[in-house]
Steps between C-alpha positions, in 0.01 A plus 500: 500500500309826446435759758188702442672803649733506198205630275487452121839442313705778359635472152880516516605457145562223262753212484565179307484150652552196272521729200150622567405861590326538837377786713666561842250531778581599858260417787600661828872569536672229322822556682361458856148366487334443178515341142679570180350317205544500125183402323470421125221646283328167531486538871771243575733582804830478348700589802410573867695600808313493841668669788341507847684579838590129552447351160631536147438298193566559127420309178545562129390313189793391291317401180161627384308406190197714434376271219154322560547203727489155370146359540627186662591692817173702502196273434202379684566183669321184372165447663487865622148633528356849573214460742254771547417578870150451612296810503484655850181655649506875524582650824210667687565864593 
């Protein structure tokens, strides 16, 4: 839930979530209509609270391991192939 009228985020400080430093970002007015997020240096959203006039949700990471992920979880599936698209004719002006 992002409202373009909120504009770019404002840096609101630093915090720690799951023993990791993160940067607090505020979009809009987090108290009434906006988002407060804490983002790690890796770009992981560690905590977020979304507040809209009739909606509110919040989540927070409880554990975080910034080591390289195990390759068994991030590998190309068997039989996967990259297929180049057919060349397309140039558009006439």
